[in-house]
C-alpha positions in Angstrom: -40.9 19.9 -71.8 -43.2 22.4 -73.5 -46.1 24.0 -71.7 -49.5 22.7 -72.7 -52.9 24.4 -72.9 -53.3 23.5 -69.2 -50.6 25.9 -68.2 -51.9 28.7 -66.0 -51.2 32.3 -66.6 -47.8 33.6 -65.6 -47.5 35.7 -62.4 -48.9 34.5 -59.1 -49.8 31.1 -60.6 -46.2 30.1 -61.4 -45.6 29.6 -57.6 -43.8 26.3 -58.1 -40.8 28.1 -59.7 -40.0 29.4 -56.2 -38.0 26.5 -55.0 -38.4 27.5 -51.3 -42.2 27.5 -51.6 -42.2 24.2 -53.5 -39.9 22.6 -50.9 -42.1 23.7 -48.0 -45.2 22.4 -49.8 -43.7 19.0 -50.4 -42.5 18.7 -46.8 -45.9 19.7 -45.4 -47.8 17.3 -47.5 -45.4 14.3 -46.8 -45.5 15.0 -43.0 -49.3 15.3 -43.0 -49.8 12.1 -45.0 -47.5 10.1 -42.8 -49.4 11.4 -39.7 -52.7 10.3 -41.2 -51.2 6.8 -42.1 -49.9 6.3 -38.6 -52.7 7.4 -36.2 -50.9 6.0 -33.2 -48.2 8.6 -33.7 -45.3 9.4 -36.0 -41.8 10.4 -35.0 -40.4 12.6 -37.7 -37.1 14.6 -37.9 -37.4 18.3 -36.9 -38.0 20.7 -39.8 -36.9 22.3 -42.0 -35.9 19.1 -43.8 -32.9 19.0 -46.1 -33.5 18.4 -49.8 -31.6 15.1 -49.6 -34.0 13.6 -47.0 -35.4 10.4 -48.3 -39.1 9.5 -47.7 -38.2 5.8 -47.5 -34.7 5.7 -45.9 -35.1 8.6 -43.5 -38.8 8.7 -42.8 -39.3 5.0 -42.8 -42.1 4.9 -45.3 -42.9 1.3 -46.4 -44.0 0.5 -49.9 -47.7 1.0 -49.1 -47.1 4.3 -47.3 -44.9 5.5 -50.2 -47.7 4.7 -52.7 -50.3 6.5 -50.5 -48.2 9.6 -50.1 -47.2 9.7 -53.8 -50.8 9.3 -54.8 -51.9 12.2 -52.5 -49.2 14.4 -54.0 -50.0 13.5 -57.5 -53.7 14.1 -56.9 -53.1 17.5 -55.4 -51.0 18.7 -58.4 -52.9 16.8 -61.1 -49.8 15.0 -62.2 -51.8 12.6 -64.3 -52.0 15.4 -66.8 -48.3 15.3 -67.4 -47.7 11.5 -66.9 -44.9 12.1 -64.5 -46.5 10.7 -61.3 -44.7 7.3 -61.5 -41.3 9.0 -61.0 -42.4 9.7 -57.4 -42.0 6.0 -56.6 -38.6 5.7 -58.1 -37.0 8.9 -56.9 -37.9 9.4 -53.2 -35.9 12.4 -51.8 -37.6 15.7 -51.1 -35.5 17.4 -53.8 -36.5 14.7 -56.3 -40.2 15.3 -55.6 -39.7 19.1 -55.8 -38.1 18.6 -59.3 -40.8 16.2 -60.4 -43.6 18.5 -59.2 -42.0 21.5 -61.0 -41.7 19.6 -64.3 -45.3 18.4 -64.0 -46.6 21.9 -63.2 -44.8 23.4 -66.2 -47.0 21.0 -68.3 -50.3 21.5 -66.5 -51.0 23.9 -63.7 -54.6 25.2 -64.2 -56.1 23.2 -61.3 -55.2 22.1 -57.8 -56.9 19.7 -55.5 -57.0 20.1 -51.8 -58.5 17.7 -49.2 -60.7 18.3 -46.3 -59.4 17.3 -42.9 -61.0 13.8 -43.1 -62.8 14.1 -39.8 -65.7 12.1 -41.2 -63.3 9.2 -41.9 -62.6 9.8 -45.6 -61.0 13.1 -46.6 -63.0 14.8 -49.4 -61.1 16.1 -52.5 -61.9 19.7 -53.5 -60.6 20.8 -56.9 -60.1 24.4 -57.6 -59.2 26.2 -60.9 -55.9 28.1 -60.4 -57.7 31.2 -61.8 -60.2 31.3 -58.9 -57.3 31.0 -56.4 -55.6 33.9 -58.1 -58.9 35.8 -58.0 -59.1 35.5 -54.2 -55.4 36.3 -53.7 -55.8 39.6 -55.7 -58.5 40.6 -53.2 -56.6 39.4 -50.2 -53.6 41.5 -51.3 -55.7 44.6 -50.9 -56.4 43.8 -47.3 -52.7 43.6 -46.4 -50.8 46.5 -47.9 -47.3 47.3 -46.7 -46.4 43.8 -45.5 -42.7 43.1 -45.5 -42.5 39.7 -43.7 -44.9 36.7 -43.4 -44.7 34.5 -40.3 -46.7 31.3 -40.6 -48.1 28.8 -38.1 -50.1 26.8 -40.7 -49.2 24.1 -43.3 -48.9 25.2 -46.9 -50.5 22.2 -48.5 -54.0 22.9 -47.2 -56.0 25.6 -49.0 -55.8 28.2 -46.3 -52.0 27.8 -45.9 -51.5 27.6 -49.7 -53.4 30.9 -50.3 -51.7 32.8 -47.5 -48.2 31.4 -47.4 -47.6 30.5 -51.0 -49.6 32.7 -53.3 -50.2 35.8 -51.2 -46.5 36.5 -50.6 -46.0 36.6 -54.4 -48.9 39.0 -54.7 -47.4 41.2 -52.0 -43.8 41.0 -53.2 -42.5 39.3 -50.1 -39.3 37.5 -50.7 -39.0 33.8 -49.8 -36.3 34.6 -47.3 -38.9 36.7 -45.4 -41.3 33.8 -44.9 -40.7 32.4 -41.4 -42.2 29.1 -40.2 -43.4 29.4 -36.6 -44.4 25.8 -36.2 -42.4 24.0 -33.6 -41.7 27.2 -31.8 -43.4 28.6 -28.7 -45.6 31.6 -28.8 -42.9 33.3 -26.7 -40.7 33.3 -29.9 -43.4 35.1 -31.8 -43.7 37.7 -29.1 -40.0 38.4 -29.3 -39.4 38.6 -33.0 -42.4 40.6 -34.3 -41.5 43.7 -36.3 -43.5 46.5 -38.0 -44.8 45.3 -41.4 -45.3 41.7 -40.3 -48.2 39.6 -41.4 -48.8 36.6 -39.0 -50.8 33.7 -40.4 -52.4 31.5 -37.7 -55.5 29.7 -36.5 -57.6 30.2 -33.4 -55.7 27.9 -31.1 -52.4 29.5 -32.1 -53.8 32.9 -31.4 -55.3 31.8 -28.1 -51.8 30.6 -26.9 -50.1 33.7 -28.3 -52.4 36.1 -26.7 -51.2 35.0 -23.3 -47.6 36.0 -24.0 -47.9 38.9 -26.4 -47.5 42.3 -24.7 -46.5 45.6 -26.2 -46.6 44.3 -29.8 -44.7 46.5 -32.3 -46.8 48.9 -34.3 -48.1 47.9 -37.7 -48.3 44.1 -37.1 -51.3 42.4 -38.7 -52.6 38.9 -38.0 -54.9 36.7 -39.9 -56.9 33.6 -38.7 -59.1 31.0 -40.3 -60.2 27.3 -40.1 -62.5 28.0 -37.2 -64.3 30.9 -35.4 -61.9 32.9 -33.3 -63.3 33.6 -29.8 -64.1 37.3 -29.2 -62.0 37.1 -26.0 -58.9 36.2 -28.0 -59.5 38.9 -30.5 -59.9 41.5 -27.8 -56.8 40.3 -25.9 -54.7 40.6 -29.1 -56.0 44.1 -29.7 -55.1 45.0 -26.1 -51.6 43.6 -26.6 -51.1 46.0 -29.5 -51.9 43.9 -32.6 -52.9 46.4 -35.3 -55.6 44.1 -36.8 -56.7 40.5 -36.6 -58.4 39.7 -39.9 -60.7 36.7 -39.7 -61.3 34.8 -42.9 -64.5 32.7 -43.4 -64.5 29.9 -45.9 -64.0 26.2 -46.4 -62.0 23.7 -48.4 -64.9 23.5 -50.9 -65.4 27.2 -51.4 -62.0 28.7 -50.4 -62.5 32.2 -48.9 -66.0 33.6 -48.8 -65.7 36.7 -46.6 -63.6 38.6 -44.0 -63.8 40.9 -41.0 -61.3 42.7 -38.9 -63.4 43.4 -35.8 -65.0 40.6 -33.7 -68.3 42.5 -33.4 -68.7 43.0 -37.1 -70.3 40.9 -39.8 -68.2 39.1 -42.4 -68.1 41.0 -45.7 -68.3 39.0 -48.9 -65.3 39.1 -51.2 -66.3 40.9 -54.4 -66.8 37.8 -56.5 -69.5 36.3 -54.2 -73.2 37.2 -53.8 -76.1 35.7 -51.9 -78.2 33.3 -54.0 -81.4 35.3 -54.2 -83.8 34.4 -51.3 -81.9 31.3 -50.3 -80.0 32.2 -47.2 -77.7 29.2 -47.2 -76.5 29.3 -50.8 -74.0 31.7 -52.4 -73.0 32.3 -56.0 -69.4 32.9 -57.2 -68.6 34.9 -60.3 -65.8 33.1 -62.2 -62.8 35.0 -63.6 -63.5 33.8 -67.1 -67.2 34.6 -66.9 -70.1 32.6 -65.7 -71.2 31.7 -62.2 -71.1 28.7 -59.9 -73.4 28.0 -57.0 -72.4 26.6 -53.6 -74.1 25.5 -50.5 -72.7 27.1 -47.3 -71.3 24.8 -44.6 -73.1 26.9 -42.0 -76.5 28.4 -41.4 -76.1 32.0 -42.5 -77.7 35.1 -41.0 -77.5 38.0 -43.5 -77.1 41.5 -42.0 -76.8 43.2 -45.4 -76.8 42.0 -49.0 -73.0 41.6 -48.9 -72.5 40.8 -45.1 -73.3 37.8 -43.0 -72.8 36.0 -39.7 -72.4 32.2 -39.5 -75.1 30.8 -37.2 -74.0 27.2 -36.6 -72.8 24.3 -38.7 -75.1 22.3 -40.9 -73.0 19.1 -40.7 -72.7 19.0 -36.9 -69.0 19.4 -37.0 -67.2 21.1 -34.1 -63.8 22.8 -34.1 -60.8 21.4 -32.2 -57.5 23.2 -32.7 -58.7 24.6 -36.0 -59.7 21.2 -37.3 -63.3 20.1 -38.2 -64.1 17.1 -35.9 -67.3 15.1 -36.0 -68.4 13.8 -32.5 -70.7 11.2 -34.2 -67.6 9.6 -35.9 -65.7 9.6 -32.6 -68.7 7.9 -30.9 -68.8 5.2 -33.6 -65.1 4.5 -32.9 -65.6 4.3 -29.2 -68.7 2.0 -29.6 -66.5 -0.5 -31.4 -64.5 -1.1 -28.2 -65.7 -4.4 -26.6 -66.1 -2.9 -23.1 -68.4 -0.1 -24.3 -72.2 -0.5 -24.2 -73.1 3.1 -25.1 -71.3 6.4 -25.5 -71.9 10.1 -26.0 -69.3 12.6 -27.3 -69.4 16.4 -27.3 -67.2 19.4 -27.1 -66.2 20.6 -23.7 -67.8 23.7 -22.2 -65.5 26.7 -22.3 -64.7 26.5 -18.6 -63.7 22.8 -19.1 -61.4 23.2 -22.0 -61.4 23.2 -25.8 -61.3 19.4 -26.6 -63.8 16.6 -26.9 -65.2 14.7 -23.9 -66.9 11.4 -23.8 -69.4 9.7 -21.5 -69.2 5.9 -21.4 -71.7 3.3 -20.3 -69.5 0.2 -19.6 -70.7 -3.2 -20.8 -69.8 -4.6 -17.4 -71.3 -2.3 -14.7 -68.8 -3.3 -12.1 -65.7 -2.9 -14.3 -62.8 -1.0 -12.8 -63.1 2.6 -14.1 -59.4 3.2 -14.0 -58.6 0.2 -16.2 -61.4 1.1 -18.6 -60.1 4.7 -18.8 -56.6 3.4 -19.7 -58.1 1.0 -22.3 -60.2 3.7 -23.9 -57.3 6.1 -24.0 -55.2 3.6 -25.8 -58.0 2.7 -28.1 -58.5 6.4 -29.0 -54.8 6.8 -29.7 -54.8 3.9 -32.1 -58.0 4.8 -34.0 -58.4 8.6 -33.9 -56.4 11.6 -34.9 -55.0 13.9 -32.1 -57.9 16.4 -32.5 -60.5 13.7 -32.4 -59.3 12.0 -29.2 -61.5 12.8 -26.1 -59.4 14.3 -23.3 -61.9 13.5 -20.6 -63.9 10.3 -20.0 -66.8 10.1 -17.6 -68.6 6.9 -16.7 -72.1 5.9 -15.6 -74.9 3.3 -15.9 -76.8 5.3 -18.5 -76.2 8.3 -20.7 -77.2 11.7 -19.1 -80.7 12.7 -20.2 -83.1 15.6 -19.6 -86.6 15.3 -18.2 -87.7 15.3 -21.8 -85.6 12.2 -22.4 -83.1 14.1 -24.6 -79.4 13.7 -24.2 -77.9 16.4 -22.1 -74.5 17.7 -21.1 -72.6 16.4 -18.2 -69.9 17.5 -15.8 -66.5 16.0 -16.1 -65.7 13.8 -13.1 -61.9 13.0 -12.8 -61.0 9.3 -12.8 -58.8 8.5 -9.8 -55.7 6.5 -10.8 
């Protein structure tokens, strides 16, 4: 098949020719889509998966699930440009899909589409020119010189994981054999196997767990985190353990990376292709590689400390972060309100001393209903209708939602339910 005009420039962009990277990308996408299709839980074989693993025979995907997964895969890689997407339904092993994807990308590779986490109920597609992803990776490579291995705790089919575990290794010259998947391993494994020259790609919850077990880290080990703000206490604990730097990346699925910092007390510094949009604090402008500019609204309120430096000052869309995933308490409340035993509900993030998950306050429809039974019913309801990050980990009950003296909803203390 001859390459078309949609073929991206050679170099970083021909990432799919690396069979290891393409295999990992396919497996991550399939596992993620199956998890979304089966909110009550999905039992999958331990990874890494063999190339001969069949999405239907071995993962149990029925015809509708197969169609949904194949559609998501085709959308991500813009397979409609090559006309090869139908082969995904006829050839259903992992190695089949790797080959189909490689053939499609040899025809058209100038755009990729990633999706947001879907915490609002419907994941939002975010399309990116390959040229802008390369533009970011070239700047990222300057932040991480001398890296010889990459250890990853993030999936490669989301934009953060794709940039850092698929494209960045190519820019840094890291061989595929030196890319190590940490998922499914305990933080203790990370603490044991770190070496000088390592780059560890994680998210705040991963780093929170790792900080408890990392002591005497080898010199010249660098970490990176994104998807959510990393608590200062975690950053300081990692520094005390000997981590050379923890680089925090600020961005979103819509914008990709916007800025970075490597000290928790510092402002984020814009990547070179971004600038503040004049006097509008919450808009930024990106210079495109081929010339021209595009304007974006920021997901957060922005406090600018310099013309090229900023601090996020709270989300504009009321999302909170649970395990590095955007979660919308309003959506969780709507799901709980559909339960026949619930008259009213409030959902919010736990206070730091309570934990780092969601909690819910429930007003039962029947005031004298047994709280233990209701707790069990709501736990089952949440498991069947919400993702793991969205499920409240503590339920409290009362005759009315907690309110302040100004009649505004207020926080509440978690009261354990006695079973």
